[in-house]
C-alpha positions in Angstrom: -5.1 17.8 12.3 -5.6 14.2 13.4 -9.2 13.5 14.2 -9.0 10.9 16.9 -12.8 10.7 17.1 -13.1 9.3 13.6 -13.0 5.6 13.4 -12.0 5.7 9.7 -9.2 8.2 10.3 -7.9 5.8 12.9 -8.3 2.9 10.4 -6.4 4.9 7.7 -3.6 5.5 10.3 -3.4 1.9 11.2 -3.3 0.9 7.5 -0.6 3.4 6.8 1.5 2.2 9.7 1.1 -1.4 8.6 2.0 -0.7 5.1 5.1 1.3 6.1 6.3 -1.7 8.1 5.8 -4.1 5.2 7.7 -1.6 3.0 10.5 -1.7 5.5 10.5 -5.4 5.8 10.9 -5.5 2.0 14.2 -3.6 2.4 12.9 -0.1 1.3 13.5 2.8 3.6 10.8 5.4 4.4 10.7 8.6 6.4 8.6 9.0 9.4 6.4 11.7 7.9 2.8 10.7 8.8 0.5 13.2 10.2 1.7 14.1 13.7 5.2 12.6 13.3 8.4 14.6 13.7 8.8 15.0 9.9 5.0 15.4 9.1 5.0 16.2 5.4 1.5 17.5 5.4 -0.1 14.7 3.4 -2.9 12.6 4.9 -3.0 8.9 5.7 -4.6 7.9 2.4 -1.8 9.7 0.4 0.8 7.8 2.4 -1.0 4.5 1.8 -1.0 5.2 -1.9 2.8 5.8 -1.8 3.5 2.7 0.2 1.4 0.6 -2.0 3.2 2.0 -5.1 6.5 1.2 -3.5 5.3 -2.4 -2.8 4.1 -2.7 -6.4 7.5 -1.7 -7.7 9.2 -4.1 -5.3 6.9 -6.9 -6.5 7.4 -6.1 -10.2 11.2 -6.1 -9.6 11.0 -9.4 -7.8 8.8 -10.9 -10.5 11.2 -9.8 -13.2 14.2 -11.4 -11.4 12.2 -14.6 -11.1 11.1 -15.0 -14.7 13.6 -12.7 -16.6 10.9 -12.0 -19.2 10.5 -15.7 -20.2 7.0 -16.5 -21.5 6.1 -19.2 -19.0 7.1 -17.1 -16.0 5.3 -14.0 -17.3 2.2 -16.1 -18.0 2.2 -17.7 -14.5 2.8 -14.3 -12.8 -0.1 -12.7 -14.8 -2.4 -15.6 -14.0 -1.8 -15.3 -10.3 -2.2 -11.6 -10.4 -5.4 -11.8 -12.4 -6.9 -14.3 -9.8 -5.9 -12.0 -6.9 -7.2 -8.8 -8.7 -10.6 -10.5 -9.1 -10.6 -11.8 -5.5 -9.7 -8.4 -4.1 -12.2 -6.6 -6.3 -14.9 -8.8 -4.9 -13.9 -7.7 -1.3 -13.8 -3.9 -1.8 -15.4 -1.7 0.8 -15.3 1.8 -0.5 -16.4 3.2 2.9 -12.8 4.5 3.2 -13.3 6.5 0.1 -16.0 8.5 1.8 -14.1 9.2 5.1 -11.5 11.7 6.3 -8.0 10.4 6.0 -6.1 12.9 8.2 
């Protein structure tokens, strides 16, 4: 059941909706199965966020492969950019979401 009084549940919902839109903009179709939607699959918002992020990761990996075709310089450049962003994002982590309801 959706807990509308929980700020973090609302944040998870907002994040899931945002990610789903990004996934669609990347040309990947998704069902409308978030909590409370017509095809509610029973999974919480965090589970949907995980799925959408995995879809985006696959899309990014496919795009990178097409750009560098496994050539050393392209692979190195992509890994360097990814490593910088991993470090940047790790420094911004707020694990409050990990301790809150997601449905």
